[in-house]
Backbone of each chain as ProteinMPNN parsed JSONL, in Angstrom:
{"seq_chain_A": "XXXXXXXXXXXXXXXXXXXXXXXXXXXXXXXXXXXXXXXXXXXXXXXXXXXXXXXXXXXXXXXXXXXXXXXXXXXXXXXXXXXXXXXXXXXXXXXXXXXXXXXXXXXXXXXXXXX", "coords_chain_A": {"N_chain_A": [[116.381, 72.681, 117.934], [113.686, 72.823, 115.831], [111.375, 75.439, 115.785], [108.039, 76.036, 114.943], [106.823, 78.537, 113.736], [103.541, 79.913, 114.078], [102.247, 81.055, 111.095], [100.156, 82.427, 110.699], [100.256, 84.76, 112.272], [102.063, 86.674, 111.299], [101.514, 89.827, 110.518], [98.782, 91.082, 108.702], [99.007, 88.654, 107.062], [97.198, 86.802, 104.884], [96.368, 84.297, 105.29], [95.698, 81.196, 105.113], [94.408, 78.658, 102.625], [93.412, 79.121, 99.212], [89.998, 80.297, 99.227], [87.932, 78.684, 97.952], [88.24, 75.901, 97.573], [88.804, 74.444, 99.629], [86.69, 73.598, 102.865], [87.153, 76.324, 104.899], [88.866, 76.663, 108.299], [87.663, 77.367, 111.471], [88.839, 79.604, 113.161], [91.339, 80.002, 110.708], [89.344, 81.643, 109.548], [88.446, 83.679, 110.843], [90.771, 85.058, 111.366], [91.133, 86.054, 108.9], [88.885, 87.139, 108.564], [89.409, 89.268, 109.282], [91.821, 90.826, 108.638], [90.488, 90.958, 105.969], [88.031, 93.039, 106.619], [89.369, 95.743, 107.493], [89.808, 96.176, 104.808], [87.675, 97.237, 104.14], [85.965, 99.44, 103.647], [85.014, 102.122, 102.327], [87.108, 104.972, 102.827], [89.226, 103.989, 103.397], [90.436, 102.013, 101.209], [90.627, 104.261, 99.101], [92.574, 105.241, 100.182], [94.497, 103.341, 100.205], [94.661, 103.209, 97.65], [95.744, 105.913, 96.533], [98.141, 105.859, 97.893], [99.603, 103.77, 96.628], [99.187, 104.27, 94.117], [101.267, 106.324, 94.105], [104.298, 108.099, 94.142], [107.012, 105.377, 94.289], [105.445, 104.303, 96.092], [104.98, 105.211, 98.558], [103.445, 107.843, 100.447], [103.21, 111.111, 102.347], [101.615, 111.51, 105.173], [100.365, 113.916, 104.971], [99.203, 114.617, 102.33], [97.522, 113.558, 101.935], [95.254, 114.149, 102.656], [93.738, 116.112, 101.701], [92.638, 114.907, 99.289], [90.988, 112.852, 99.65], [89.427, 114.26, 101.717], [89.049, 114.863, 104.351], [89.52, 114.923, 107.801], [92.738, 115.554, 109.799], [93.184, 113.544, 112.209], [91.237, 112.105, 111.484], [91.701, 110.203, 108.552], [94.189, 109.612, 109.619], [93.626, 107.871, 112.027], [91.876, 106.122, 109.637], [94.816, 104.949, 108.224], [95.835, 103.801, 109.94], [94.782, 101.406, 110.889], [95.043, 100.204, 108.022], [97.373, 99.843, 108.419], [97.964, 98.255, 110.997], [96.995, 95.551, 110.195], [98.835, 94.968, 108.236], [98.575, 95.953, 105.632], [100.091, 98.434, 105.038], [103.714, 100.468, 106.306], [104.383, 102.225, 108.545], [106.459, 104.922, 108.433], [108.601, 107.746, 110.464], [109.813, 110.926, 109.059], [111.28, 113.504, 109.709], [108.836, 116.065, 110.769], [106.499, 114.248, 109.84], [104.707, 111.719, 108.727], [105.009, 108.257, 106.8], [103.721, 106.915, 104.738], [103.853, 103.437, 103.787], [103.219, 101.207, 100.572], [103.011, 97.175, 101.122], [104.537, 95.527, 99.846], [103.011, 92.347, 98.076], [101.006, 92.729, 100.111], [98.472, 92.922, 99.755], [97.98, 91.315, 97.336], [98.046, 88.588, 98.426], [96.122, 88.345, 100.174], [93.715, 88.229, 97.538], [94.793, 86.027, 96.518], [93.627, 84.261, 98.213], [91.295, 84.305, 97.689], [91.072, 83.823, 94.812], [90.254, 80.981, 92.952]], "CA_chain_A": [[115.232, 71.698, 118.425], [112.905, 73.814, 115.234], [110.253, 75.812, 116.267], [107.783, 76.189, 114.041], [105.883, 79.901, 114.555], [102.558, 80.005, 113.309], [102.506, 81.923, 109.857], [99.21, 83.592, 111.182], [100.915, 85.644, 113.741], [102.529, 87.616, 110.529], [101.133, 90.758, 110.299], [98.301, 91.122, 107.411], [98.956, 87.85, 106.515], [96.518, 86.11, 104.777], [96.604, 82.784, 105.837], [95.044, 80.1, 104.475], [94.322, 77.956, 101.251], [92.359, 79.334, 98.166], [88.542, 79.69, 100.14], [86.695, 77.332, 97.267], [89.489, 74.752, 97.397], [88.427, 73.484, 101.141], [86.425, 74.75, 104.141], [88.136, 76.97, 106.064], [89.041, 76.497, 109.343], [86.792, 78.492, 112.1], [90.6, 80.493, 113.42], [91.263, 81.047, 109.703], [88.333, 82.468, 109.236], [88.447, 84.888, 112.155], [92.07, 86.223, 110.616], [91.283, 86.669, 107.588], [87.606, 88.63, 108.171], [90.071, 90.271, 110.36], [92.341, 91.228, 107.498], [89.144, 91.867, 104.831], [87.899, 93.945, 107.406], [90.661, 96.628, 107.011], [89.306, 96.857, 103.258], [86.085, 96.617, 103.758], [86.019, 100.647, 103.879], [85.631, 102.951, 100.657], [87.81, 105.909, 102.571], [90.739, 103.25, 103.794], [90.16, 101.792, 99.725], [90.821, 105.102, 98.208], [94.175, 105.861, 100.565], [95.091, 102.721, 100.263], [95.183, 102.769, 96.16], [96.271, 106.603, 96.673], [99.392, 105.428, 98.136], [100.315, 102.067, 95.523], [99.791, 104.666, 92.824], [102.186, 107.361, 94.845], [106.019, 107.275, 93.121], [107.812, 104.568, 95.109], [104.546, 103.454, 96.13], [104.8, 105.835, 99.824], [103.213, 109.115, 100.742], [102.867, 111.469, 103.366], [99.799, 111.88, 105.793], [100.137, 115.692, 104.498], [98.997, 114.463, 101.342], [96.203, 112.32, 102.075], [93.933, 114.249, 103.481], [92.63, 117.08, 101.286], [92.375, 113.491, 97.996], [89.608, 112.603, 100.279], [88.546, 115.453, 102.098], [88.984, 114.791, 105.881], [90.928, 115.969, 108.643], [94.114, 114.438, 109.475], [93.092, 112.574, 112.579], [90.281, 110.893, 111.085], [92.936, 109.515, 108.264], [95.512, 108.939, 110.818], [93.077, 106.398, 112.222], [92.073, 105.233, 108.972], [95.57, 104.584, 108.392], [96.511, 102.762, 111.748], [93.736, 100.503, 110.15], [95.297, 99.428, 107.205], [99.282, 99.083, 109.177], [97.62, 96.93, 111.543], [95.932, 94.995, 108.962], [99.655, 95.032, 107.069], [98.929, 96.462, 103.833], [100.96, 99.563, 105.257], [104.266, 100.619, 107.041], [104.189, 104.398, 108.939], [108.344, 105.582, 108.993], [108.537, 108.799, 110.412], [110.643, 111.037, 108.48], [110.663, 114.909, 110.452], [107.909, 116.151, 111.425], [105.419, 114.038, 109.139], [104.426, 110.3, 108.861], [105.193, 108.692, 105.788], [102.867, 105.204, 104.862], [104.192, 102.8, 102.295], [102.48, 99.387, 100.726], [103.345, 96.283, 101.857], [104.874, 94.171, 98.815], [102.36, 91.509, 98.512], [100.205, 92.353, 101.329], [97.161, 92.626, 98.714], [98.154, 90.09, 96.854], [97.826, 87.523, 99.302], [94.422, 88.442, 100.332], [93.716, 88.113, 96.424], [95.209, 84.722, 96.03], [93.008, 83.534, 99.069], [89.648, 84.62, 97.065], [91.023, 83.004, 93.554], [90.367, 79.589, 93.335]], "C_chain_A": [[115.028, 73.292, 116.768], [111.253, 74.204, 115.846], [109.223, 76.84, 115.33], [106.366, 76.983, 114.335], [104.399, 79.087, 113.417], [102.158, 81.522, 112.013], [101.216, 83.123, 110.011], [99.45, 85.071, 111.795], [101.462, 86.736, 112.925], [101.354, 88.689, 110.096], [99.937, 90.906, 108.954], [98.58, 89.954, 106.48], [97.496, 86.64, 105.697], [96.75, 85.357, 104.655], [96.39, 81.833, 104.76], [94.588, 79.474, 102.87], [93.26, 79.214, 100.912], [90.635, 78.794, 98.906], [88.381, 78.518, 99.227], [87.371, 76.272, 96.977], [89.16, 73.57, 98.505], [87.408, 74.61, 102.017], [87.247, 74.883, 105.165], [88.441, 77.044, 107.413], [88.333, 77.562, 110.603], [88.197, 79.58, 112.225], [90.411, 81.277, 111.942], [90.788, 81.803, 109.809], [88.295, 84.162, 109.878], [89.729, 85.622, 111.737], [91.814, 86.782, 109.625], [90.395, 87.0, 107.685], [88.402, 89.773, 108.496], [90.377, 91.369, 109.24], [91.6, 91.907, 106.41], [88.82, 92.621, 105.047], [88.241, 95.37, 106.833], [90.435, 97.172, 105.683], [88.309, 97.413, 103.112], [85.338, 98.014, 104.229], [86.487, 101.821, 102.805], [86.945, 104.498, 100.952], [89.304, 104.877, 102.906], [90.854, 102.459, 101.87], [91.094, 102.73, 99.236], [92.137, 105.644, 99.242], [94.884, 104.647, 100.274], [96.175, 102.411, 98.769], [95.471, 104.216, 96.213], [97.907, 106.179, 96.778], [100.153, 104.576, 97.428], [100.248, 103.122, 94.625], [100.431, 105.755, 93.053], [103.306, 107.019, 94.045], [106.55, 106.53, 94.501], [106.959, 104.51, 95.972], [104.324, 104.122, 98.16], [104.47, 107.347, 99.694], [102.728, 109.666, 101.76], [101.814, 111.977, 104.027], [99.523, 113.342, 105.476], [99.497, 115.885, 103.289], [97.985, 113.818, 100.906], [94.95, 113.033, 102.271], [93.073, 114.93, 102.701], [92.676, 116.059, 99.83], [91.087, 113.85, 98.947], [88.535, 113.12, 101.69], [88.174, 115.506, 103.545], [90.017, 115.141, 106.576], [91.684, 114.639, 109.164], [94.075, 113.714, 110.598], [91.863, 111.236, 112.199], [91.088, 109.85, 109.615], [94.012, 109.019, 108.621], [95.267, 107.796, 111.306], [92.425, 105.458, 111.357], [93.407, 104.249, 108.583], [96.124, 103.826, 109.182], [95.664, 101.504, 110.945], [94.714, 99.51, 109.513], [96.703, 99.494, 107.801], [99.074, 98.271, 110.001], [97.547, 95.806, 110.985], [97.591, 94.345, 108.306], [99.66, 95.208, 105.928], [99.808, 97.352, 104.052], [101.634, 99.419, 106.073], [104.282, 101.735, 107.058], [105.858, 103.884, 109.172], [107.58, 106.763, 109.135], [109.509, 109.938, 110.33], [110.831, 113.208, 109.219], [109.964, 115.381, 111.051], [106.328, 115.266, 111.122], [105.767, 112.153, 108.872], [104.19, 109.608, 107.743], [104.381, 107.409, 105.695], [103.34, 104.66, 103.139], [103.361, 101.584, 102.506], [103.226, 98.677, 100.815], [103.282, 95.52, 100.679], [104.24, 93.281, 98.923], [101.4, 91.037, 99.345], [98.813, 92.055, 100.436], [97.354, 91.626, 97.721], [97.658, 88.704, 97.378], [96.68, 86.944, 99.632], [93.748, 87.874, 98.823], [94.129, 86.619, 95.958], [94.2, 83.944, 96.963], [91.392, 83.341, 98.259], [90.143, 83.724, 95.199], [91.297, 81.363, 93.957], [91.829, 78.59, 92.783]], "O_chain_A": [[115.755, 74.274, 116.613], [110.329, 73.472, 116.201], [109.451, 78.016, 115.051], [105.317, 76.572, 114.831], [104.331, 78.232, 112.534], [101.882, 82.691, 112.279], [101.24, 84.287, 109.611], [98.852, 86.142, 111.695], [101.486, 87.828, 113.493], [100.397, 88.348, 109.401], [100.583, 90.769, 107.915], [98.447, 90.107, 105.266], [97.061, 85.7, 106.362], [97.569, 85.213, 103.748], [96.948, 81.828, 103.663], [94.524, 80.341, 102.0], [92.604, 79.945, 101.655], [90.174, 77.665, 99.075], [88.666, 77.4, 99.657], [87.016, 75.649, 95.976], [89.206, 72.344, 98.399], [87.324, 75.836, 101.945], [87.817, 74.135, 105.96], [87.943, 78.133, 107.701], [88.672, 78.736, 110.455], [88.455, 80.308, 111.266], [89.849, 82.347, 111.706], [91.318, 82.863, 110.142], [88.162, 85.299, 109.425], [89.695, 86.852, 111.783], [92.182, 87.928, 109.365], [90.275, 87.666, 106.656], [88.209, 90.936, 108.141], [89.704, 92.35, 108.926], [91.852, 93.026, 105.962], [88.91, 93.499, 104.189], [87.612, 95.99, 105.976], [90.738, 98.32, 105.36], [87.973, 98.049, 102.113], [84.363, 97.974, 104.98], [87.591, 102.276, 102.505], [87.549, 105.046, 100.03], [90.398, 105.29, 102.52], [91.996, 102.735, 101.504], [92.228, 102.36, 98.929], [92.661, 106.674, 98.818], [96.075, 104.855, 100.044], [97.294, 101.938, 98.572], [95.75, 104.095, 95.02], [98.701, 106.208, 95.838], [101.375, 104.601, 97.576], [101.33, 103.201, 94.043], [100.28, 106.518, 92.098], [103.407, 105.984, 93.387], [106.49, 107.067, 95.607], [107.499, 104.668, 97.066], [103.595, 103.49, 98.925], [105.127, 108.055, 98.93], [101.829, 109.054, 102.337], [101.105, 112.846, 103.519], [98.439, 113.853, 105.761], [99.162, 117.025, 102.967], [97.633, 113.565, 99.753], [93.822, 112.579, 102.08], [91.867, 114.683, 102.735], [92.809, 116.89, 98.932], [90.404, 114.875, 98.938], [87.551, 112.692, 102.295], [87.162, 116.086, 103.94], [91.117, 115.548, 106.203], [91.483, 113.428, 109.078], [94.96, 112.864, 110.497], [91.725, 110.051, 112.504], [90.961, 108.637, 109.779], [94.688, 108.15, 108.07], [96.029, 106.83, 111.278], [92.238, 104.297, 111.719], [93.272, 103.025, 108.581], [97.078, 103.14, 108.815], [96.376, 100.662, 110.397], [95.141, 98.463, 109.997], [97.271, 98.644, 107.117], [99.877, 97.339, 110.023], [98.251, 94.935, 111.494], [97.531, 93.191, 107.882], [100.511, 94.785, 105.146], [100.67, 97.276, 103.177], [101.264, 98.634, 106.947], [104.227, 102.447, 106.055], [106.325, 102.925, 109.786], [106.538, 107.068, 108.555], [110.148, 110.134, 111.364], [110.03, 113.973, 108.682], [110.239, 115.285, 112.247], [105.308, 115.427, 111.791], [106.857, 111.581, 108.863], [103.141, 109.996, 107.228], [104.385, 106.762, 106.742], [103.254, 105.123, 102.001], [102.932, 101.033, 103.52], [104.376, 99.087, 100.658], [102.264, 94.899, 100.371], [104.498, 92.785, 100.02], [100.956, 89.903, 99.526], [98.217, 90.982, 100.521], [96.273, 91.136, 97.393], [96.97, 87.904, 96.743], [96.244, 85.796, 99.547], [93.124, 86.836, 99.04], [93.638, 86.187, 94.916], [93.865, 82.86, 96.485], [90.617, 82.387, 98.331], [89.273, 83.084, 94.606], [92.038, 80.771, 94.741], [91.926, 77.407, 93.108]]}, "seq_chain_B": "XXXXXXXXXXXXXXXXXXXXXXXXXXXXXXXXXXXXXXXXXXXXXXXXXXXXXXXXXXXXXXXXXXXXXXXXXXXXXXXXXXXXXXXXXXXXXXXXXXXXXXXXXXXXXXXXXXX", "coords_chain_B": {"N_chain_B": [[67.818, 103.773, 69.81], [70.737, 103.676, 72.543], [70.862, 102.318, 75.734], [73.584, 103.072, 77.581], [74.462, 100.667, 80.348], [74.99, 101.467, 83.69], [77.952, 99.272, 84.764], [78.292, 99.202, 86.996], [75.798, 98.06, 88.933], [75.551, 95.726, 88.565], [75.216, 92.936, 90.301], [77.293, 92.945, 93.094], [79.329, 92.78, 91.319], [82.654, 93.688, 91.314], [84.132, 96.562, 90.712], [85.562, 98.61, 88.841], [89.671, 99.271, 88.044], [92.54, 97.737, 89.021], [93.746, 98.417, 92.153], [95.687, 99.397, 92.893], [97.156, 100.102, 90.607], [95.677, 103.443, 89.797], [94.536, 105.599, 91.372], [91.45, 104.94, 93.069], [88.226, 106.278, 92.23], [85.833, 108.623, 94.294], [83.187, 107.125, 93.921], [83.469, 104.697, 93.353], [84.568, 103.265, 95.13], [83.068, 102.855, 97.435], [81.179, 101.278, 95.992], [82.719, 99.08, 95.879], [83.621, 98.492, 98.915], [81.288, 97.765, 99.941], [80.909, 95.656, 98.463], [83.191, 94.054, 99.432], [82.746, 94.163, 102.208], [80.681, 92.171, 102.872], [82.493, 89.9, 102.389], [83.415, 90.211, 105.108], [83.378, 89.32, 107.271], [83.917, 86.216, 109.95], [81.842, 83.998, 109.986], [80.621, 84.543, 107.37], [82.366, 83.578, 105.597], [83.264, 81.034, 106.492], [80.319, 80.065, 105.54], [80.969, 80.689, 102.466], [82.908, 78.792, 101.962], [82.354, 76.628, 102.386], [80.055, 76.087, 100.743], [81.378, 76.468, 97.988], [83.093, 74.196, 98.337], [81.163, 72.007, 97.878], [79.629, 69.536, 96.362], [79.28, 70.413, 93.111], [79.734, 73.368, 93.41], [77.12, 74.018, 95.004], [74.539, 74.396, 98.439], [72.158, 73.354, 100.026], [70.564, 74.793, 102.903], [69.791, 73.795, 104.964], [71.945, 72.121, 105.218], [74.331, 73.895, 106.287], [73.965, 74.991, 108.892], [74.576, 72.436, 110.502], [77.797, 72.717, 110.607], [78.397, 75.38, 110.968], [77.602, 75.957, 113.438], [75.748, 77.544, 114.627], [72.316, 79.27, 114.182], [69.322, 78.434, 112.114], [67.924, 80.66, 111.612], [70.031, 82.774, 112.076], [71.99, 81.673, 109.887], [70.495, 81.863, 107.607], [70.368, 84.769, 107.382], [73.116, 85.702, 107.366], [73.948, 84.616, 104.83], [71.97, 85.912, 103.077], [73.095, 88.443, 102.676], [75.239, 87.251, 101.362], [74.541, 87.032, 99.255], [73.029, 89.136, 98.155], [75.003, 91.011, 97.7], [76.09, 89.119, 95.621], [78.011, 87.459, 95.651], [76.756, 84.421, 95.819], [73.809, 82.585, 94.706], [69.789, 81.974, 95.404], [68.138, 79.412, 94.968], [65.221, 77.947, 95.778], [64.389, 74.617, 96.226], [61.406, 72.393, 96.764], [61.215, 71.91, 99.982], [63.408, 73.591, 101.035], [65.727, 75.956, 100.468], [68.978, 76.61, 98.741], [72.207, 77.102, 98.294], [74.094, 78.585, 95.4], [77.563, 78.613, 94.772], [78.448, 82.621, 93.106], [79.928, 81.544, 89.664], [82.995, 83.296, 88.869], [82.678, 85.85, 91.189], [84.261, 86.04, 93.377], [87.173, 86.033, 92.117], [86.52, 88.158, 90.869], [86.784, 90.289, 92.531], [89.837, 89.509, 93.48], [90.885, 90.231, 91.436], [91.129, 93.491, 91.26], [92.319, 93.671, 93.791], [94.876, 92.322, 92.781], [97.992, 93.129, 91.313]], "CA_chain_B": [[68.688, 104.623, 70.956], [71.621, 102.576, 73.12], [71.58, 102.942, 77.343], [73.99, 102.457, 78.701], [74.229, 100.765, 81.561], [76.362, 101.302, 84.162], [78.093, 98.04, 84.957], [78.362, 98.696, 88.966], [74.34, 97.883, 89.031], [75.747, 94.603, 88.309], [75.444, 92.54, 91.976], [78.72, 91.764, 93.528], [80.438, 93.103, 90.611], [83.532, 93.983, 91.833], [83.711, 97.409, 89.604], [87.276, 99.392, 89.083], [91.092, 98.927, 87.847], [93.522, 97.319, 90.426], [93.663, 99.503, 92.626], [97.19, 100.154, 93.036], [97.06, 101.176, 89.415], [95.071, 104.31, 89.56], [93.599, 105.854, 92.457], [90.208, 104.453, 92.693], [87.39, 107.345, 92.701], [85.198, 108.091, 95.669], [82.172, 106.655, 93.829], [83.602, 103.617, 93.338], [85.252, 103.143, 96.757], [81.733, 103.084, 97.907], [80.471, 100.315, 96.154], [83.671, 98.157, 96.551], [84.199, 98.253, 99.859], [80.418, 97.388, 100.132], [81.427, 94.129, 97.902], [84.312, 93.174, 100.15], [81.962, 94.264, 103.19], [80.065, 91.0, 102.905], [83.34, 89.132, 102.873], [84.677, 90.282, 106.309], [83.042, 88.171, 108.517], [84.213, 84.773, 109.937], [80.893, 83.229, 109.682], [80.141, 84.51, 106.224], [82.999, 83.134, 105.004], [83.177, 79.601, 106.03], [79.842, 79.795, 104.741], [81.186, 80.544, 101.523], [84.442, 78.684, 101.614], [81.882, 75.324, 102.641], [79.377, 76.088, 99.613], [82.489, 76.434, 97.452], [83.541, 73.375, 98.483], [80.455, 71.594, 98.538], [79.519, 68.933, 95.102], [78.726, 71.279, 92.277], [79.253, 74.359, 94.726], [76.113, 74.503, 96.08], [74.361, 73.646, 99.057], [71.259, 73.251, 100.8], [71.021, 75.25, 104.367], [69.889, 72.825, 105.818], [73.527, 71.38, 105.66], [75.041, 74.447, 106.234], [73.662, 75.342, 109.958], [75.787, 72.726, 111.307], [79.556, 72.838, 110.267], [79.064, 76.668, 111.278], [77.004, 76.187, 114.614], [74.602, 78.825, 114.417], [70.784, 78.67, 114.206], [69.293, 78.281, 110.752], [67.544, 82.307, 111.144], [71.119, 83.384, 111.745], [72.679, 81.996, 109.199], [69.593, 82.554, 106.462], [71.0, 86.358, 107.472], [74.81, 86.207, 106.619], [73.332, 83.86, 103.301], [71.236, 86.72, 102.211], [74.327, 89.263, 102.51], [76.074, 87.162, 100.222], [73.703, 86.672, 97.979], [72.986, 90.363, 98.103], [76.521, 91.092, 97.298], [76.937, 88.558, 94.49], [78.619, 85.692, 95.974], [75.916, 83.688, 95.541], [72.507, 82.386, 93.947], [69.483, 81.476, 95.838], [67.105, 78.941, 94.438], [64.189, 77.083, 96.637], [63.46, 73.307, 95.613], [60.577, 71.905, 97.58], [61.06, 73.051, 101.838], [64.702, 73.711, 101.209], [67.458, 76.915, 99.623], [70.059, 75.813, 97.984], [72.675, 78.652, 97.372], [75.311, 78.05, 95.068], [78.596, 80.469, 94.293], [78.618, 82.932, 91.381], [81.548, 81.406, 88.779], [83.857, 84.617, 88.607], [82.393, 86.738, 91.77], [85.404, 85.907, 93.675], [87.814, 86.479, 91.502], [86.363, 89.556, 90.174], [87.213, 91.347, 93.663], [90.341, 89.078, 93.677], [91.436, 90.877, 90.192], [91.042, 94.826, 92.099], [93.598, 93.97, 94.47], [96.0, 92.302, 92.464], [98.243, 95.062, 90.224]], "C_chain_B": [[69.241, 103.533, 71.985], [71.448, 102.914, 74.387], [72.393, 102.43, 77.481], [74.612, 102.083, 80.31], [74.985, 100.375, 83.256], [76.659, 99.759, 85.126], [77.859, 98.135, 86.808], [77.304, 98.149, 89.494], [74.865, 96.387, 89.31], [75.626, 93.988, 90.208], [76.618, 92.094, 91.953], [79.381, 92.07, 92.224], [81.348, 94.186, 91.324], [84.521, 94.902, 90.68], [85.343, 97.711, 89.437], [88.41, 98.561, 88.835], [91.383, 98.539, 88.967], [93.9, 98.785, 90.724], [94.894, 100.022, 93.228], [97.92, 100.405, 91.568], [97.009, 102.572, 89.338], [94.578, 104.477, 90.785], [91.977, 105.625, 92.101], [89.293, 105.926, 93.512], [86.601, 106.912, 93.606], [83.339, 107.22, 95.242], [82.01, 104.743, 94.254], [84.151, 102.686, 94.461], [84.158, 102.576, 97.35], [81.156, 101.609, 97.604], [81.218, 99.211, 96.051], [83.991, 97.445, 97.847], [82.227, 97.287, 100.189], [80.39, 96.135, 99.626], [82.214, 93.473, 99.184], [83.976, 93.139, 101.833], [81.343, 92.765, 103.793], [81.287, 89.985, 103.135], [83.97, 88.878, 104.496], [83.95, 89.972, 107.725], [83.13, 87.115, 109.033], [82.937, 84.054, 109.03], [80.186, 83.077, 108.22], [81.855, 84.291, 105.189], [83.901, 81.592, 105.235], [82.368, 79.093, 105.64], [80.337, 79.618, 103.29], [81.946, 79.71, 100.82], [83.293, 76.869, 101.667], [80.796, 75.338, 101.104], [80.281, 75.937, 98.751], [83.279, 74.823, 97.095], [82.902, 72.048, 98.235], [80.218, 70.458, 96.833], [78.996, 70.49, 94.146], [78.864, 72.688, 92.509], [77.94, 75.178, 94.9], [75.79, 73.476, 97.308], [73.245, 73.901, 99.993], [71.663, 73.945, 102.478], [70.178, 74.895, 104.995], [71.122, 71.668, 106.13], [74.64, 72.448, 106.112], [74.999, 75.084, 107.878], [75.261, 74.242, 111.277], [77.112, 72.93, 111.537], [80.004, 74.2, 111.003], [78.751, 77.043, 113.096], [76.569, 77.194, 115.342], [73.415, 78.674, 114.421], [70.438, 79.332, 112.677], [69.017, 79.934, 110.57], [69.202, 82.959, 111.268], [71.829, 83.19, 110.599], [72.433, 82.154, 107.575], [70.431, 84.064, 105.88], [72.35, 86.376, 106.95], [74.464, 85.31, 105.217], [73.138, 84.73, 102.137], [72.65, 87.86, 101.731], [74.954, 88.97, 101.617], [75.826, 86.917, 99.594], [73.361, 87.838, 97.237], [74.208, 90.623, 97.129], [76.535, 90.672, 96.226], [77.224, 87.581, 94.384], [77.809, 84.807, 95.958], [74.406, 83.225, 95.114], [71.926, 81.698, 94.732], [68.543, 80.64, 95.114], [66.405, 77.659, 95.455], [63.641, 75.56, 95.552], [62.85, 72.891, 96.856], [61.132, 72.711, 99.053], [62.484, 73.687, 101.684], [65.2, 75.182, 100.532], [68.377, 76.727, 99.881], [71.35, 77.603, 97.713], [73.917, 78.163, 96.72], [75.993, 79.672, 94.587], [78.434, 80.522, 92.593], [79.845, 82.426, 90.692], [81.574, 83.26, 88.685], [83.524, 85.348, 89.791], [83.379, 87.09, 92.734], [86.585, 86.585, 93.138], [87.883, 87.354, 91.091], [87.4, 90.41, 91.57], [89.072, 90.632, 93.873], [91.591, 90.441, 93.158], [91.803, 92.599, 90.873], [92.232, 94.218, 93.095], [94.918, 93.266, 94.088], [96.558, 93.173, 90.889], [98.189, 94.559, 89.688]], "O_chain_B": [[68.508, 102.605, 72.328], [71.888, 104.053, 74.54], [72.317, 101.204, 77.561], [75.054, 102.858, 81.158], [75.351, 99.301, 83.733], [75.871, 99.259, 85.929], [77.385, 97.303, 87.582], [77.516, 97.628, 90.589], [74.522, 95.895, 90.385], [75.968, 94.694, 91.157], [77.092, 91.222, 91.225], [80.3, 91.261, 92.097], [80.957, 95.256, 91.791], [85.374, 94.384, 89.96], [86.199, 96.984, 89.941], [88.422, 97.385, 89.2], [90.706, 98.836, 89.951], [94.19, 99.784, 90.066], [94.972, 100.997, 93.976], [99.069, 100.833, 91.453], [98.006, 103.152, 88.909], [94.147, 103.475, 91.355], [91.409, 106.044, 91.092], [89.446, 106.441, 94.619], [86.387, 105.748, 93.946], [82.529, 106.86, 96.097], [81.247, 103.988, 94.858], [84.066, 101.458, 94.48], [84.458, 101.523, 97.911], [80.757, 100.845, 98.483], [80.571, 98.165, 96.108], [84.439, 96.307, 97.988], [82.23, 96.157, 100.676], [79.8, 95.326, 100.343], [81.801, 92.485, 99.793], [84.589, 92.433, 102.633], [81.524, 92.353, 104.938], [81.136, 89.2, 104.071], [84.628, 87.953, 104.972], [84.078, 90.392, 108.875], [82.138, 86.505, 108.632], [82.968, 83.685, 107.856], [79.503, 82.132, 107.825], [82.175, 84.962, 104.208], [84.803, 81.129, 104.536], [82.543, 77.946, 105.23], [80.186, 78.5, 102.798], [81.955, 79.618, 99.593], [83.649, 76.001, 100.87], [80.95, 74.342, 100.397], [80.128, 74.762, 98.417], [83.813, 74.426, 96.059], [83.585, 71.025, 98.282], [80.99, 70.938, 96.003], [78.413, 71.443, 94.663], [78.116, 73.384, 91.821], [77.715, 76.388, 94.933], [76.264, 72.35, 97.458], [73.468, 74.776, 100.829], [72.696, 73.71, 103.105], [69.649, 75.713, 105.747], [71.188, 70.74, 106.937], [75.78, 72.031, 106.315], [76.019, 75.699, 108.189], [76.125, 74.6, 112.077], [77.532, 73.306, 112.631], [81.114, 74.44, 111.48], [79.286, 77.891, 113.81], [76.941, 77.608, 116.44], [73.213, 77.519, 114.795], [70.973, 80.312, 112.158], [69.611, 80.564, 109.695], [69.495, 83.721, 110.347], [72.362, 84.174, 110.086], [73.225, 82.38, 106.659], [70.869, 84.409, 104.783], [72.619, 87.158, 106.038], [75.211, 85.782, 104.36], [73.575, 84.692, 100.987], [73.052, 87.977, 100.574], [75.408, 89.836, 100.869], [76.629, 86.383, 98.828], [73.327, 87.837, 96.007], [74.205, 90.403, 95.918], [76.936, 91.485, 95.394], [76.983, 86.775, 93.484], [78.512, 83.837, 96.241], [73.722, 84.162, 95.525], [72.573, 80.761, 95.2], [67.912, 81.394, 94.374], [67.013, 76.641, 95.785], [62.878, 75.487, 94.589], [63.477, 72.944, 97.914], [61.393, 73.912, 99.115], [62.611, 74.556, 102.547], [64.403, 75.244, 99.596], [68.834, 76.629, 101.02], [71.191, 78.69, 97.158], [74.714, 77.441, 97.318], [75.625, 80.812, 94.303], [78.354, 79.767, 91.624], [80.9, 82.882, 91.132], [80.698, 84.11, 88.525], [84.501, 86.096, 89.749], [83.497, 88.279, 93.033], [86.986, 87.631, 93.649], [88.981, 87.803, 90.763], [88.492, 90.962, 91.431], [89.722, 91.427, 94.551], [92.45, 91.124, 93.715], [93.014, 92.814, 90.913], [93.312, 94.685, 92.734], [95.935, 93.433, 94.761], [95.958, 93.603, 89.904], [98.248, 94.904, 88.509]]}, "name": "protein", "num_of_chains": 2, "seq": "XXXXXXXXXXXXXXXXXXXXXXXXXXXXXXXXXXXXXXXXXXXXXXXXXXXXXXXXXXXXXXXXXXXXXXXXXXXXXXXXXXXXXXXXXXXXXXXXXXXXXXXXXXXXXXXXXXXXXXXXXXXXXXXXXXXXXXXXXXXXXXXXXXXXXXXXXXXXXXXXXXXXXXXXXXXXXXXXXXXXXXXXXXXXXXXXXXXXXXXXXXXXXXXXXXXXXXXXXXXXXXXXXXXXXX"}
């Protein structure tokens, strides 16, 4: 028997057909809004952008506090939101956590916004 | 004398080079987060989607309350946020306000999210 798993359970999956093609369902709108909300913050946009522009699209949390001028707990809080929304992955090496861009995650949101 | 007007003042202009290409500036991040925040709500995504899928990508506010199951003041509040962010334009005809999709506004956000 084949079980069809809902795609929406994939973290950060921007669900849905393009917004302008057909009215989005109430459930899909809740999921998509949750994903987009992770991007709707200046600090998170900066962190995502810095990670994405880093070598290998990965950065140590220790290198992210200074550029945004915030404490490490605050930066870690924002990184957790981006990770939970599926835009970043987190891996621990030695003392530090490293965050890497999830390939395709931003593009999936972009595709929903593109006609 | 030529005055250079900042593009960021254009409503809903998603500023900025693609996020993943170079670190976004603090100012651009504030503007972009503000624009994205208008999309980070399930009701607003549904309203935008319904308007976009309507004939001529325009809809009367009188036809938008029933599909989302909310009162007209609440719907008007959400439509105002989308209009202020540059995703919709508002025009009054007779008793009713009509909202139309701004061509290119969603695509500009999509382009910033695309590598």
